N, C-alpha and C positions, 0 to 999 in steps of 0.2 A: 129531832133532827130527819128520822126515820120516818116521822107523819108529815113532815115538812117536803120534804122530797118526793113521797107518793102522793100527798097534794097537788103539788105541781105538776106533778106527770097527768093526773087526771084531769087537770084544767088546762093542759095543754094539748091534751087528745078531747080535751070536752069544746078546744074553742076551735081547733081541725076540722071536728065535724058541725058545728054548729057556722061555722065562717069558717071556708075551705080557700075562701081567697089570700087568708092571714097564714095559707098551711105553706113553709118556707119550701119545703119537696115541691108545689108546684113554680115554682121561681125560678127564674133563669140566673145560671148560675158558667163560670168558666174556667177552663182549664189548658194545660199546655200537651198534646199530647207525647208520644215517645220521639217523635221528631224533634220535638220543642214547637210545634206550633201552636199557637194560640186559637181555641174553639170553644164552643159550647161544650158543657160537659158530659150533657146529654142532650138526645133528639126527641122531636116533638113539638108539642104546644103547649107552652108556657105564660104566665104573667110576669109583668114588670110593673112593680108596684113603688111608689115611692109613697114610707108613712107619713110625707107632710102632707099629701092629697094631691099632691101636682101633677100625678099620672097615674093609669092602671091600664097597661094594654097589650094586648097579645101578641105574643112573640110565637114564633114560626119557624121552626129547628129542621133545615132538613139533614138525609144521611149523613152529609160532610160535616155535619157541627155549624155552618153555619147558616143567615138570617138570609136565605134567597130560593125563591119555590121554581124559579126557571132552572132546567138542566145545562150543567155547565156543559156537556158534553154540545151542547146546541150549538154554541157562542161558534163565530164568525172570525173573518179579520176583519170583519167590517163593523164589528159591537165595540161597544166601551167597559170597560172593568173599573169599578170604585174601592179602592181601598184607602181604609182610615181606620180614625179608632173610635170610640163610644159616638159620636159624633156622627161621622159617616154610618154608623151602625143602625143610626136613627134611634138614641136612647130615648125614650120616653114619647115614643108619635107611635101611630101605626104604622105597618109597612108599606100602608098605599102613602102613606105622607111625608115620606122621606123623598129627601130632592131627587136620589137614584130610580125611585120608580116614576116620580112624576115627571123624569129628564126622560125617562125610558117611552113615554105614553107622547112625549111633544115631538122626539125623534121619527121622521119615517120610515128611513131605511137601515136603522140602527136598532140593536137592543142593548140595553144597561144593565149590566149582573152587579149586582156589589156583594165583595165578600171581606166586609170591613166586621171586623172583632174589637173589642176592648185592650188595644195594647199600643206600641209605641213605633217609631222607626227600625227599632231590633227587629220587631215581629208584622213589617208588610211582605220584605224582598219573602218571609217564609211563607207570608198568605200565597202571595204570587204562585210561587212555586209547586206550592199545595194545589191550590186553584190547577196549572196546568199538568201536572201528573194526573188528575183526575179528570183529565178531558177537555181543558179551558182552553182556548185560541183568544191568549192576550195580545193584540199588536197595540192598544187603544186603551191608554190608561189615566184614569184621574184620582190624584191621590188627595187626601185631605189634611191638611197639615193643621190641628191646633195648635195656636199660637202658645196659647195658655198655658202646657206642659208639653207638648212634643219637643220644645229645642231645648236640648239636653246635652252632657259632655259622656258622648255615649264610649269615646276610647277608654272611660274608667268602667265600664260594666262587664262581664266576665264574659268569656264569649260562650255562646248557647244559652245563658244566664235566662230566669225568667223575665217579663217586661213588670211595669208597673203592678198593673191591674192583677196578677199573678203572684207578685213576690209573700213567700210566706214566713209570719210572722216566728222569728226564735226565741219568744221570751213570752213567759205569762204577763202581761199588763193589761190597761185596760181597752186597749183597742182592740187586743186578741179576745179579751172576755166578747165585747162587741160584734166583735166578729163573725163568733161562734154563736152566740145565739140569735144573732141574725140570721145564719143561715139552719138553722136547727129549732128554733122555737117559737110555735106558733101565740103562744102566749105576750112574749118576750115584743112580736112585732104588734100586735094589738095593742098592746102597749106603749110603745113609743110612739105610734099611732095616734093615742089619746093626746099623749104629751106635744107632741110635735102639732097639734091642729088647737091646742090649747094655747093660745098666746101668752098669759102671763106664767104659764107653768113651763113651757119652752125658754123663754125668757132669761126666767130664774135658773135652771140646769144649762143656760148657755153664759150666765154669769158666774156658775160654780165650774165652769168646766167640762160639766159632763154633755154637753151639746157641741158640737162644732160649727161654728159661724162658717156654710155655703161660701161667703166673699172671702175668707182668711187667705186661701191660695193666692187672689189678686191682688191680696195688700201687701203682699211681702215678696214684690217681684225684685230681681237683681238682674243684670245686666252681665253676661259674661261674652267677649267677642267670639273667645275660642269655641263656645257654644254652637256659637250661631254658624260659625265657617263649620264646625263636623258636621252638623245638621244637614246642610246645604250640600257638603258632600258625600253624602249617604242617597241622599236625593240622587244626587247627579250619578252615583252609580246605577241607580234604578234606571234613569230617564235614557244610559246610553245605550241598554236593549230593549228599551221599548218607548212607542212616542208618548208622552209623558204631560200630564197636565195638572200643575199644582194649584189644591182649593185653599186660599189660606181661610183660616177657618179664625178669627180676630179675636185677642182677648177681652176678657171683662175690664180688664184692667187699663184701659183704655179709657171706661166711663164709671168708674167708681174707685173709692180711695182719695187721698190727697194731692196736690196737686205734682210731687214728687215721681208716685206710684204714678200719674199719668204718662208723667214725661219718660220714666222707662219702660213702661208696656208701647208706649209710641216709636223709644230707639231701638225696641226688640225688632218692634214690626219692619220698621222700614230699613233698620242694616238687615235681615233675612230677608227682605225684599233685593237688597243691593248684592247680596251676596249670590243670591239664584241666576239674578243678570249675568251678572260674571259668567257664570256656569253657563249662559243661555239655555235655562231650564224655563219653558214656557208657565205661566200662571194668571189667573183671575183672584184679583183683591175686589172684593165686595164691598169695604168698610165704609166709602162712602156712601153706596146704596143703603147698606144696616143704619147709618147714620143719618141718611135724610128720612126716615124713618121717623123719625123725631124724639124717640126716646128707644136705643139701640136695648136696654135692657129690659123693655117689654121685649124683646125677643129669645130672652132666655125664661127657664122656670124662676119661678120668687122664688125657690126654696133646693133649686138641681141649676146646673152650672150651663146645663142642653140648649139646644137650640128648640122649641116650641117648634109646630106646624109651618108656623107665617114664617116664621124663618128658612126652613128648610122650602117653604112656595116662591120665597125672592130667590134664592140661588139656583132654584129650577130654573125661572124664568129667564136667568141671564146665561146660564152656562151655554145655550143652545148660538147665541150669537157668537160666544169666543169659538166653540167647538166649530160652527161653521165659517168663520171667517177664516180661521185655523186651516 
């Protein structure tokens, strides 16, 4: 046992030395600060790598723990701020490929600042307050709403508790072990990369339940009217204080799974729009535009639910039309 552990340690350090891009210490991770604000665990430059080979991008994190290179204190009342989860953060794409950065180049008299982090409606108000405390002037806000997982029963959350992406695992199980190894072992990351990029191995381990299908979450949808209402009310509390535009990010459930699954996703999408309309919240829904692309799933990574740079481009091209008309 001692020899095995020693060899594994040597192997791990060897992988870090020979193939540093597999070193987890150089990958992006997140945490809650003392005030419960979700931010990056460390500052500087890191890699965001998917072991399936979908992406390998550079992530630059500023001194505040956010993926934004412009100084927040330089913002004015004419500028826009984007807040949202991992989609708006630009998960899997280079910073200049995010819709917020593209939009920043399209608007002539305004800058666009991005304060997004993998979180949910609990985290968005905290990020806004955090940005303001650090010099941001936020009068115009774009909130990215991920229909796939943002619509939740927030009243059941503990006050000030961590969001999904930061919830601690309280017991030793397979998920905990995989999470620990992913964050701490270079050899594990190398091994899983080999497995994920070898179709027969990946399919076998999926059948054994050791690898989860990334579409599982959208094949098990349920509709709950109360969750929809609660989520809309939280957005209303934000839009009461700041001029807000909701950016709807459609669920993949609209296009995958069986007929019933698609009907639930469609009901959820339309019901949420109905609720935010009742509350007089401005929104942009690019579902039709995305579906006109011919195959909406091609705008997501093959083994990851996030948008590709092509989807970000579609979003950025449409936003100025709404902003200017508004």
